[in-house]
Structure formats: C-alpha cells, structure tokens
C-alpha positions, -999 to 999 in steps of 0.1 A, spaced: 228 -84 -339 249 -52 -341 220 -33 -356 196 -45 -329 222 -36 -302 225 -2 -316 188 3 -316 186 -8 -280 214 15 -270 197 45 -287 163 37 -272 178 31 -238 196 64 -239 164 82 -245 147 62 -219 174 69 -193 172 106 -201 135 105 -194 139 87 -161 167 109 -149 150 141 -155 -84 119 -197 -91 96 -167 -102 62 -179 -101 29 -161 -120 7 -137 -108 19 -104 -135 32 -80 -149 67 -86 -156 81 -52 -171 113 -38 -146 131 -15 -153 157 11 -129 181 28 -139 187 65 -136 221 79 -124 208 112 -106 176 124 -89 162 155 -51 155 156 -32 132 179 5 122 183 9 84 187 34 68 211 65 52 195 61 20 217 43 -8 198 49 -36 223 20 -56 236 35 -50 271 39 -13 263 17 12 245 3 -11 217 -30 -15 236 -36 23 237 -24 28 201 -47 -1 189 -76 14 207 -70 48 190 -65 33 156 -98 14 159 -115 45 170 -100 63 140 -114 38 116 -149 42 130 -148 80 133 -135 85 98 -160 61 81 -181 89 65 -157 118 66 -122 128 79 -124 134 116 -92 120 133 -56 122 120 -25 108 137 11 121 136 32 90 139 67 89 156 97 102 136 111 67 132 78 53 117 85 38 82 62 65 66 79 96 77 55 121 61 26 121 85 33 155 101 42 170 67 10 158 51 -10 171 80 6 206 75 -2 203 38 -39 195 45 -40 224 69 -25 249 44 -41 237 12 -74 222 23 -79 247 51 -86 220 77 -85 234 112 -70 208 135 -76 205 172 -51 184 191 -62 157 215 -36 146 241 -49 113 256 -71 83 247 -96 97 272 -99 130 253 -103 111 220 -131 90 234 -148 120 249 -150 136 215 -155 106 193 -171 77 213 -204 83 196 -191 65 165 -185 33 184 -214 10 194 -193 -10 219 -159 -27 225 -142 -60 219 -116 -73 244 -85 -89 230 -61 -112 249 -26 -99 256 -15 -135 259 -26 -144 224 -13 -118 199 -35 -131 171 -66 -122 191 -59 -85 183 -59 -92 146 -93 -110 150 -105 -81 171 -98 -57 143 -121 -77 120 -148 -76 147 -143 -39 152 -152 -31 116 -182 -53 115 -196 -45 149 -186 -8 151 -164 -15 181 -132 -3 195 -106 -28 205 -93 -29 241 -71 -49 263 -83 -58 298 -68 -28 315 -86 -4 292 -121 -17 298 -129 9 326 -119 37 303 -143 28 274 -171 19 298 -167 54 313 -182 67 280 -211 42 280 -196 17 256 -209 -19 261 -189 -51 257 -197 -68 224 -173 -97 226 -144 -109 248 -115 -130 236 -97 -134 269 -90 -171 273 -109 -181 242 -79 -189 220 -56 -202 247 -34 -230 234 -47 -227 198 -25 -221 168 -32 -193 142 -48 -218 118 -74 -227 144 -79 -191 155 -85 -178 120 -108 -207 112 -129 -195 142 -129 -160 128 -137 -172 93 -168 -191 105 -180 -161 126 -172 -132 103 -163 -141 67 -197 -139 51 -201 -103 63 -167 -89 53 -157 -69 23 -149 -90 -7 -130 -63 -27 -104 -57 1 -86 -79 26 -58 -69 50 -27 -90 58 -17 -75 91 18 -87 91 51 -70 95 70 -74 128 60 -103 151 65 -114 186 57 -89 213 53 -61 187 26 -51 162 25 -20 139 -11 -19 127 -10 14 108 -34 2 81 -60 -12 106 -80 21 106 -87 17 68 -95 -20 72 -120 -12 100 -135 16 79 -140 -8 50 -152 -38 71 -125 -62 59 -112 -95 71 -79 -92 89 -53 -120 89 -16 -128 88 -17 -163 75 15 -177 61 21 -179 23 50 -204 28 40 -236 10 59 -256 37 34 -243 62 7 -263 45 -22 -256 68 -19 -219 68 -9 -217 32 -39 -237 20 -62 -216 42 -48 -184 28 -52 -197 -7 -88 -206 1 -96 -171 15 -82 -154 -16 -102 -178 -39 -134 -164 -23 -126 -128 -30 -138 -107 -59 -118 -103 -91 -91 -76 -89 -91 -77 -51 -67 -53 -34 -47 -70 -7 -36 -43 18 -10 -45 46 20 -68 44 32 -103 50 44 -115 84 81 -113 88 78 -142 113 60 -165 89 71 -162 53 89 -140 27 78 -112 5 82 -133 -27 61 -161 -13 33 -137 -3 32 -118 -36 34 -150 -56 3 -164 -39 -19 -133 -44 -6 -129 -80 -18 -164 -88 -53 -151 -81 -49 -121 -103 -47 -98 -72 -24 -70 -63 -7 -58 -31 -9 -23 -16 16 -21 12 24 -18 40 10 -28 73 24 5 86 6 27 60 -10 54 82 -41 75 82 -57 60 51 -92 63 66 -85 101 68 -67 106 35 -93 85 17 -117 115 21 -93 142 9 -97 151 -28 -73 169 -51 -78 206 -53 -105 218 -78 -93 216 -114 -61 198 -104 -44 175 -130 -14 154 -122 16 167 -142 50 150 -144 84 165 -152 90 150 -187 121 158 -206 117 132 -234 87 131 -257 74 98 -271 92 88 -303 117 117 -298 151 108 -313 179 112 -289 215 112 -300 235 98 -270 268 114 -262 300 95 -255 294 88 -218 277 64 -195 241 72 -186 229 63 -151 193 64 -140 186 64 -103 152 50 -92 139 52 -57 122 19 -48 91 23 -26 99 60 -31 67 78 -22 62 59 10 93 47 27 112 76 41 134 90 13 111 118 0 117 142 29 155 135 31 178 165 26 191 169 -10 160 157 -29 159 177 -61 196 183 -64 201 156 -90 178 139 -115 160 111 -96 131 89 -104 104 79 -79 79 50 -80 44 63 -77 19 43 -56 -7 46 -84 -38 34 -65 -35 65 -43 -53 83 -71 -85 69 -56 -74 56 -22 -58 89 -11 -59 115 -40 -51 145 -18 -21 127 -3 -8 118 -38 -12 154 -49 11 163 -19 40 146 -37 33 160 -71 30 195 -56 64 192 -38 82 177 -68 112 196 -82 121 196 -119 146 169 -111 120 146 -96 105 122 -122 76 99 -114 73 64 -129 46 38 -127 50 7 -105 49 -22 -97 42 -47 -124 5 -39 -124 -22 -17 -108 -5 -24 -75 23 -48 -67 22 -82 -84 44 -108 -102 34 -110 -138 47 -145 -144 26 -158 -115 -6 -142 -128 -29 -165 -149 -22 -155 -186 -58 -148 -192 -59 -122 -164 -26 -104 -170 -37 -82 -200 -66 -67 -180 -43 -59 -151 -17 -43 -173 -44 -23 -191 -57 -10 -157 -22 0 -148 -19 19 -181 -51 37 -174 -37 48 -140 -5 59 -157 -24 81 -181 -43 97 -153 -11 104 -134 10 115 -165 34 86 -162 53 73 -193 78 48 -178 67 16 -160 86 -7 -137 82 -45 -133 95 -70 -107 90 -107 -105 104 -129 -77 80 -158 -83 109 -180 -95 136 -167 -71 149 -133 -60 179 -111 -64 201 -138 -48 190 -169 -67 166 -181 -93 152 -164 -124 139 -128 -120 137 -122 -158 105 -120 -179 97 -141 -209 88 -127 -243 51 -136 -237 50 -113 -207 69 -85 -225 44 -88 -253 16 -80 -229 33 -48 -215 42 -35 -250 6 -42 -263 -14 -29 -233 8 2 -226 10 17 -261 21 52 -249 48 41 -225 83 53 -236 101 25 -218 101 -1 -191 126 -11 -163 127 -46 -147 142 -63 -118 146 -44 -85 178 -64 -83 202 -69 -112 184 -87 -141 189 -95 -177 156 -87 -194 163 -65 -224 142 -56 -255 134 -27 -278 103 -22 -299 95 8 -320 121 28 -301 107 17 -267 133 -1 -245 127 -27 -218 159 -27 -197 169 -41 -164 186 -29 -133 224 -33 -134 243 -26 -102 
C-alpha cells in the first residue's frame, strides 16, 4: 500500500505540474468559408416576453436563415450575457479574417438587408410561452422568421407571407400536448443528428441564443422534462432521444423550471449521446462558417512530457481548473495569465466553430493550460452510458484531444447523485475504458465537486477534486 501511495503521489505531482502550467476521428469534416463582408447588430438585454424577447427572437430566427450557407449576420450580446466574448470574437474575426462588418440598428434594417432568406413567417402566441419553442422548429423547416402578433406588419412590409399562426392554438394545453402536436407535424422532417433543448430560464423570460444554429440545421426544439417524476414529459423525452441517430449531439440546456442538470445529462447519456451547452450559446450559425487560419495547428502550453519523471518538492501542489472555462465569462476577466491556470476546452468547437476555438488558443498565455472535457466528446455521464457504447465515445474524445493538443482529461458523473449527496465516483470498469482508449493522456481529473476516485497506471494518475 505504501509503494502504491508513493507511486500515486509521484504521478499526481507530475500531473498537477502539467495542469498548472494528425486529425483522426469521426466528427464532421466540413468546408468553411470566410465572407468578405457581414452585418453586425447589438441585441437588447431584455429577454422578457412582455419586453424585447419578440424582437430578439425575430432577429435570431433571421440570423439562422441568413447564415445557412455562409456567415452574414453576427450579434453582439449584452455585457451581462453568460457568454461574455461576443464583441471580442467579432473584433478577432475582423482583424484576423478581415471581415468587414456593417452595423444594422433595427429589426427593420435587418429585414431590409436579409428578408430574401426567409420564405415567410410563423406567429407565436405570447400567452403560451412554449409556442415560441415550437415556432423555432417550424422556422427551420419552413424557412420562416418567428414573430409575435405586433410584429406582423413589420415582416409583411417586406413581402413575407404567413406560413402558420399559433395564436389560440395551444390555449389550455400543457407542454406534453403541445410537443406531441409539434412531433406529429414536424418530427419526420427534422435533423436526426442534432436536437435542441431550449431550456434555461423559464416563466416570462427566454434566452434562445442557440436557436439560430438549430434553425440553420433544421432541428426539433423542445424543453421536455427529464425528471422521472414528471412521467409524461420524461417518457416523451426518452422516446424522442430513442429515435435520434447514434452519437447525437444534444444542444442547448435543460429547463431550470422543470428538472435538474444531473437528471437531464443522465437521460441523454443513457442513449450514448452528449450535451453541448448552453441555450445561451450565441452566434453559432455564424461561427460555424469561420475556419482556422491557413496552416493553423492547435498548440497547448505543455510543461510536462508523457512519461517524464518529476521529483516533487516538499510542498503542497494545487491545480486550479476553470469549469465551463472557455464559455462562461471567466476568460476575459482581469488577471488571466498571471498564475498557472487550466481551462476546459469545448472540444466539439473544432468542427462546430473552429475559428472561434482558435480565438482562445491565440489569446492563451504561457500560464493558460487547456484540458479535455467533459467525460466524452461533449458532456456526458460515463456510468449512465451503456457499457457497449462508452469505449467508442471515449475513443472519439481522445481523437479530439489529439487534434487539439490536449493531454489531460476531465470526467464528471452525477448520475447517482451530485456534489451534495450520492456517489460521484467512478468504478474500476469505467476507469479501465479511459486508460485503454486514451493511451497518450498523462492524467485524468474527476468530480467537479470533491470526490474520491484515485488510481495510477504506468505513471498516469486519475485524481479527484478536493476542496
């Protein structure tokens, strides 16, 4: 036991030093195109149904249509938006991809320039919030913008015709009934590789930042509950996922008004799927078209080589890892780069938004160290994944890591509890998969919250958060 503990300590020291300081794989290979010119708009910071949500939703639906074949419309979101980098990324695209942006001030100006990409409009009902989520599905399939009643004159000014009208159609119905109607009408025509959970905040607010990408890709939108106690919605959500293709990417986020993160990720993991959050993820229909610069290769700031022997000094080693690091606000905070700090990489951005991912690599200081996340090629819970599917998912994650020059990988599993109760540790059978399918990883970290999964094999530690 003492020998094994010493080996773990040595391996962990090397691993912590690393954290603190050829493209293979099955992900889509796409053709990207940098436009010479694009339009720019600043969105309102009011996302209430009774406020500016109708105008913002109209613009986001127009963005999804206009950007379908190339990048034409980019939004700068308000400063308090969860993804704080929209203005900085726009500047990066302007300076490195030489995109000339022309600012549009109003929805009317946007329609004047881009209405030709819409075939018509769908009216959603302000009295039935879910009707807007259904309208986003219709928008992608029918090449339509979404409008509330008061915006009908505006879109008709540009010759757009009404395709459907949900006013009064869903009055008195629950979400289960509304989504069943949408399923019967739209499901067979929707994308079976992508689906959007348009969750997040509820009530009088909605923040549909990802809706442009869903419209662009003609996906089915929903926010069905993954709470097993909500048996109708849960079974329907499970049924929808069962009809999707293998390795489906679930985009968006769960509804804060209906279920919990661990319930949602557990459900999709049981199908061998992965999550790419959040519902607020902005401008993906634009960034999806922006490539890396010619000849670019992703390079990390490594300070420990695989199998390098590190002699730990007599001190406590602390590794700081920024959860949700590339997306949720912290990257542009003052002080980044002053201390060694690790950042989770949203690995699927290598094909979803390669130019945007390069933005982070280009800005990284020698103290910024990137690690792979989270549990697979996207966010999943490995204990909930069917055992026959987990090796392929981990293998895909390793392929992404190699393309992104990542040597450390992070796992998280709340399928049997969370940081407050239950079991968030991984069994040996799951660790076996990660060690086998990620042969070049120098180490792994588990938990998000404090956990007790520890192992070391061939000098490669598997350690847990401890705080």
